[in-house]
C-alpha positions as CSV (number, residue, x, y, z in Angstrom):
1,V,92.4,119.8,49.2
2,E,94.5,117.6,50.2
3,M,97.5,119.3,51.6
4,S,94.9,121.0,53.9
5,E,93.6,117.4,54.7
6,I,97.2,116.1,55.4
7,A,97.7,119.6,57.6
8,S,94.9,119.5,59.7
9,S,95.4,116.1,60.4
10,I,99.0,116.8,61.9
11,E,97.4,119.0,64.3
12,T,95.1,116.6,65.6
13,L,97.7,114.3,66.1
14,A,100.1,117.3,67.7
15,M,96.6,117.8,69.5
16,D,96.0,114.3,70.9
17,L,100.2,114.0,71.8
18,K,99.6,116.7,74.2
19,R,96.5,115.3,75.9
20,H,98.2,112.1,76.4
21,Q,100.9,113.7,78.2
22,Q,98.6,115.7,80.0
23,S,97.2,111.8,81.1
24,R,100.5,110.9,81.9
25,K,101.3,113.5,83.9
26,E,98.0,113.2,86.0
27,W,98.2,109.8,86.2
28,I,101.7,109.5,88.1
29,R,100.6,112.6,90.6
30,N,97.2,110.6,90.9
31,I,98.9,107.3,91.8
32,S,102.1,109.3,93.7
33,H,98.7,110.9,96.0
34,D,96.2,107.2,95.9
35,L,99.3,105.6,97.4
36,N,100.7,108.1,99.8
37,T,97.6,108.2,101.9
38,P,98.6,104.9,103.3
39,L,101.4,105.1,103.2
40,A,100.9,108.3,105.5
41,S,99.3,106.3,107.9
42,I,102.0,103.8,108.3
43,Q,104.3,105.8,108.8
44,L,102.6,108.0,111.6
45,L,101.6,104.7,113.5
46,V,106.0,103.3,112.8
47,D,106.8,107.1,114.4
48,G,104.3,107.1,117.4
49,A,105.3,103.2,118.7
50,I,109.1,104.1,118.6
51,D,107.8,107.8,120.5
52,G,106.1,105.9,122.7
53,I,103.1,107.5,122.0
54,F,101.3,104.2,120.7
55,P,101.8,102.0,122.9
56,V,102.0,98.7,120.6
57,D,99.2,96.3,121.5
58,Q,96.8,94.7,119.7
59,E,95.0,97.2,118.8
60,F,98.1,99.8,117.4
61,L,98.8,95.9,115.2
62,D,95.0,95.3,114.4
63,K,95.5,98.8,113.2
64,L,99.0,99.0,111.2
65,K,97.4,95.1,109.4
66,T,94.6,97.6,108.6
67,E,96.8,100.6,107.1
68,V,99.4,97.5,105.8
69,G,96.5,95.9,103.7
70,T,94.6,99.1,101.8
71,L,98.1,100.1,100.7
72,A,98.8,96.9,99.5
73,T,94.7,96.4,97.7
74,K,96.3,100.0,95.9
75,I,98.7,98.8,94.9
76,S,97.8,95.2,93.8
77,S,95.0,96.7,91.3
78,V,97.6,99.9,89.7
79,R,99.2,97.3,88.9
80,Y,96.4,94.6,87.6
81,Y,94.9,97.7,85.4
82,S,98.3,98.0,84.2
83,Y,98.1,94.2,83.0
84,L,94.8,95.4,81.4
85,L,96.3,97.4,79.4
86,S,99.3,95.8,78.1
87,P,99.0,93.9,74.9
88,D,99.7,90.6,77.2
89,A,96.4,91.1,78.2
90,E,93.8,88.8,75.8
91,A,90.0,87.2,76.8
92,R,90.9,83.5,76.9
93,K,86.9,82.9,76.5
94,E,85.2,79.4,77.2
95,H,81.1,78.1,77.0
96,M,79.8,79.1,80.6
97,S,75.7,78.9,81.8
98,L,75.1,81.7,84.5
99,P,74.9,81.3,87.6
100,A,76.0,77.8,87.2
101,A,79.1,78.7,86.9
102,F,79.3,80.9,89.7
103,P,81.8,80.9,92.0
104,G,79.5,80.8,95.3
105,D,82.5,84.1,96.8
106,I,81.3,86.1,94.3
107,I,77.8,86.4,94.6
108,E,77.6,85.6,98.5
109,G,75.1,87.3,100.0
110,C,73.0,88.2,96.4
111,T,69.7,87.3,95.2
112,V,70.3,85.9,91.8
113,D,67.3,85.7,88.7
114,G,67.8,84.2,85.0
115,D,70.0,82.4,83.4
116,A,72.3,83.0,80.0
117,E,75.5,80.9,78.0
118,L,78.4,83.5,77.7
119,D,81.2,83.0,75.4
120,A,83.8,85.2,78.2
121,D,87.1,84.5,80.4
122,P,86.5,83.2,83.8
123,Q,89.0,84.2,85.1
124,L,88.4,88.2,83.7
125,L,84.9,87.6,84.2
126,W,84.8,87.1,87.9
127,R,87.7,90.0,88.7
128,A,84.6,92.3,87.1
129,M,81.7,90.7,89.0
130,K,83.7,90.7,92.3
131,E,84.4,94.4,91.8
132,I,80.7,95.2,91.1
133,V,79.1,93.2,94.2
134,E,81.7,94.2,96.1
135,N,80.9,97.7,95.2
136,A,77.1,96.9,95.2
137,K,77.7,96.3,98.7
138,E,80.0,99.4,99.2
139,Y,77.5,101.8,98.0
140,G,74.0,100.2,98.4
141,D,71.8,99.9,101.2
142,P,73.0,96.9,103.6
143,A,69.6,95.9,105.0
144,E,68.7,95.0,101.1
145,S,71.2,92.5,99.1
146,P,72.6,93.6,95.7
147,F,70.2,91.8,92.9
148,I,71.7,90.1,89.8
149,K,70.0,89.4,86.6
150,L,70.6,87.1,83.8
151,Y,68.9,87.7,80.4
152,R,69.4,88.0,76.8
153,G,69.3,91.8,74.8
154,L,69.4,92.6,71.3
155,D,72.6,90.1,70.2
156,N,74.1,89.7,73.6
157,G,74.0,88.6,77.3
158,V,73.5,90.9,80.2
159,I,74.3,90.8,83.7
160,E,73.0,93.6,85.5
161,V,74.1,94.4,89.3
162,R,71.0,96.0,91.3
163,N,71.3,98.2,95.2
164,H,69.3,100.0,96.7
165,G,70.8,103.5,96.7
166,S,72.4,106.7,94.8
167,L,74.2,107.9,91.8
168,P,76.6,110.7,93.0
169,K,76.5,114.8,91.4
170,P,78.0,115.2,89.6
171,L,78.1,111.9,87.8
172,P,82.5,111.8,87.6
173,Q,83.7,109.6,84.5
174,F,83.1,106.8,86.4
175,F,85.8,104.3,84.0
176,E,88.8,106.8,84.5
177,P,90.8,105.5,87.1
178,W,90.6,108.0,90.9
179,A,87.6,110.0,89.2
180,R,85.6,109.9,91.9
181,G,88.4,112.6,93.5
182,D,90.3,112.5,96.2
183,D,87.3,111.6,99.1
184,S,87.8,108.0,97.6
185,R,91.7,108.1,98.6
186,T,90.2,108.5,102.1
187,E,88.2,104.9,102.0
188,G,89.4,101.3,101.8
189,G,89.0,100.7,98.3
190,S,91.4,100.9,95.8
191,G,89.1,103.4,93.8
192,M,89.2,101.5,90.4
193,G,86.7,98.8,90.8
194,L,84.9,100.2,87.7
195,P,87.9,101.5,85.3
196,I,89.1,98.0,86.0
197,V,85.9,96.5,84.7
198,Y,85.8,98.4,81.9
199,Q,89.0,97.1,80.8
200,I,87.9,93.8,80.9
201,M,84.5,94.2,78.8
202,D,87.0,96.1,76.3
203,L,88.6,93.1,76.3
204,H,85.8,90.5,75.9
205,G,84.5,93.1,72.8
206,G,81.8,93.9,75.1
207,S,80.7,97.1,77.1
208,I,79.9,98.3,80.9
209,T,76.9,100.9,81.0
210,I,75.9,101.8,84.9
211,G,72.7,104.2,85.5
212,E,69.9,105.0,88.1
213,K,66.2,104.6,88.3
214,G,63.6,104.4,90.5
215,G,66.2,104.4,93.7
216,Y,68.9,102.0,92.6
217,V,71.4,102.1,91.1
218,Y,72.3,99.2,87.6
219,V,75.5,98.3,86.6
220,S,75.5,96.1,83.1
221,L,78.0,93.8,81.5
222,I,77.0,93.7,77.9
223,F,78.9,90.8,75.9
224,P,78.3,90.6,72.4
225,D,77.2,87.0,70.7
226,A,75.6,85.2,73.6
227,S,74.5,82.0,72.7
228,S,71.7,82.4,74.4
229,A,69.3,83.6,77.8
230,L,66.2,83.7,78.8
231,P,64.4,86.9,77.5
232,S,64.2,89.9,79.5
C-alpha cells in the first residue's frame, strides 16, 4: 500500500511539473504578445515619420506618447505582478479606519457607503483599490459612478465595489494574467488588474470574489479578522 501511495505521489508530482512547464511557456508567449502590440505601433509611427508618410506634428507626437505610455504601463504591471509573486513581497499591516483613510484620488468619482476597521498594508490596499475602481470605470456604465460599500461579514471586513454592467460570457479566469484573451491586448490597460489584486489579497490572507447580480458587477475584497465594521 505504501509503495502504491509513493508511486501515486510521484506521478502527481510529475504531472504538476509538466503543467508548470506548460504554464511557463504560455507566460513567455503571452508576455511577448502583450508587449509587442504597443511596440509594433511605435515602430509603425517611427517608420512612417522617417519615410515622410506621417508629418511630425502635435497629433503625431500625441499618438507616439500614447503608445509609449501603453507600453510603459504594461511593463510596469508585469514587473509589479512578478514582485508580488516573489519571496520579498509581504503585507505590512496597519490598523486603519475606512473610508477616512482612503486617499482622495483612489475613490474620486465614486459613491462610498458604510465604514470598516481593517488590518491591511496601506500601499497594497491602495493599489488593489486603484485597479478595481479603474476597472469599474472602464467597463461600467459611464453615466453611473462606481459604488463602494464597506461592511462586516462573518469574522471579516469587506470592501465591495459595484458598477452597472455585465460579465463576459463565457467567464474567463479573471485572476490569471491575460485571461481576457487577445482582445484585451488592444486596449490601453495592462490586462493584469485583477491578477494583481488577487495576489495582494493572498498576501493578506484574504480573498477576492467577482460576480454579477441584477445588472451589476460586484467585486469584493474580503479581509480576515477585521476588528469592527458596520453590519451589512
